[in-house]
C-alpha positions as CSV (number, residue, x, y, z in Angstrom):
1,M,4.3,11.8,-0.7
2,L,1.0,11.8,1.2
3,K,1.7,14.9,3.3
4,K,3.3,16.8,0.3
5,K,0.3,16.1,-1.9
6,A,-2.3,16.4,0.9
7,M,-3.5,12.9,0.2
8,G,-5.1,10.5,2.6
9,F,-4.2,6.8,3.1
10,S,-6.2,3.8,4.3
11,F,-5.9,0.0,4.0
12,H,-8.9,-2.2,3.2
13,K,-9.5,-5.8,2.4
14,T,-12.1,-5.9,-0.4
15,I,-13.7,-8.9,-1.9
16,I,-14.9,-8.3,-5.5
17,P,-17.2,-11.1,-6.9
18,A,-16.0,-12.8,-10.1
19,G,-17.1,-11.2,-13.3
20,S,-17.8,-7.8,-11.6
21,E,-16.9,-4.5,-13.1
22,Y,-16.6,-1.3,-11.0
23,E,-15.5,2.2,-11.6
24,F,-13.9,4.0,-8.7
25,W,-12.8,7.6,-8.4
26,Y,-11.1,9.3,-5.5
27,K,-10.6,13.0,-5.3
28,N,-7.7,13.0,-2.7
29,R,-6.5,9.4,-2.7
30,L,-4.0,7.2,-4.4
31,E,-5.0,3.6,-4.5
32,A,-2.9,0.5,-4.7
33,V,-4.5,-2.7,-5.7
34,Y,-3.2,-6.2,-4.9
35,C,-5.0,-9.3,-6.3
36,V,-4.6,-12.2,-3.9
37,D,-6.6,-14.9,-5.8
38,G,-7.8,-15.2,-9.4
39,N,-7.1,-12.7,-12.2
40,S,-7.9,-9.1,-12.5
41,S,-7.1,-5.9,-14.4
42,I,-7.4,-2.3,-13.6
43,T,-7.6,0.6,-16.1
44,D,-6.5,4.2,-15.4
45,L,-9.4,6.1,-16.9
46,E,-7.3,9.3,-17.4
47,T,-4.6,7.5,-19.4
48,G,-6.3,4.4,-20.7
49,E,-3.4,2.3,-19.4
50,T,-4.5,-1.2,-18.2
51,H,-2.5,-3.3,-15.7
């Protein structure tokens, strides 16, 4: 998928403080998010779908 769509890939460990809200946008990236501790939600700004 990455080569076919000309997308990059990287892996990062990110600590987001409780109660924080962020808006991320990546031109040529597909992001996967895994919450290890606590609760979180992520909203696709194009579709409005929240996970």
